[in-house]
N, C-alpha and C positions, 0 to 999 in steps of 0.2 A: 809244790818237790817233792818227787823222787822219792820210795822207800829205799832205804839202804839194808842191803843182806846181813843177815848177824855173824856172817863169818867176817865181811870187812870190818862190821864193829869193835867183834872181838879181839882183828888181828889188830886194826889203829889204838886201840886200849892200851896193848901189852907193848907197842910200840913206842908208847909214849908216859912211862911211866907209871901203868896203871898194871898194878896183880889181880891175879885172878884167883876168888876163893868160893867152891862148890858146897852146896847146900842141895838134897834132893833135887829139885827139879827148875833151881834157879843159878846163875852163878853172878856172883858178887863182883865189881870188879872196884880197887881200892887204887887213890893216887898214893903216890909215897914220893915224897921230896924229903931230899938229905937223908933217906934209908930211916925215912918214918912216915907210918901209915898218918897220912889226911884226913879231913873230913869228907874229901869230896870224893864222894862212891856214886854206883850206880849196880844196877840191877838189869840181869840178861835173862830174859824166860825163854827154855829149852823146848819147849811147845812148837809140837808141829805147824800151829797155827803164827808162830814167831820169827817162819825163818825170814823175814823183809819187817821190817822197822818202818809204818810208816808215819804219818807227821801228830801224830798222836800221841806213841810210845815217843819219837823224836823228842815231843813235848816236855816229860814225865821227865828223860834222860837230859832236856835244859837245866829244871829245875834240880836236879842231885846233882852237877855237874857245875850248878853255880854262873852258868852262861844266861845274856840275857835273850839273844835272839838267836832262831831257829839255825838261820845260817852263821852263827860262832857253831853249836853243831855240827853242820856239815861243814864245816872247815874246819874241826876239830876232828870227825870222823872218816873223810874224804880225802883230808889234808887242803890247804896249804897249812893250815895252825900246827905249830910242831910244838916241842914237848916244854920248847922255853916261852914260845909265848902265851902258853895257856897255864905256865905257870906265871907273869907278868898278871895276868887275870888273876889269878888269885891272889896273889901280893895285894894288889892293888883294892881290890874287895876284902882285906883283912881275914881271910881263910886261912891263910898261911902266911907264916912269919921267917923272913931273912937271916 
């Protein structure tokens, strides 16, 4: 899997229901469902060495976002997974309730 540019990751997260919270050298993205912050969140580092996210960093995001496979992370960040499909994953795992 190729690295994904940080700018692509951040834009995609915001398009799919995540809201950004900034703290010094990191940005935190929390997923909101029905207007409430959920347990699903991830951290984006803003350092110059993190302009692209490699497999190791994407694996960390996979855990944070409650996804099972790197392909799901890629699908969420570069499409074709939309917000509704991500919500279904979180509902099936019991991480959010309807």
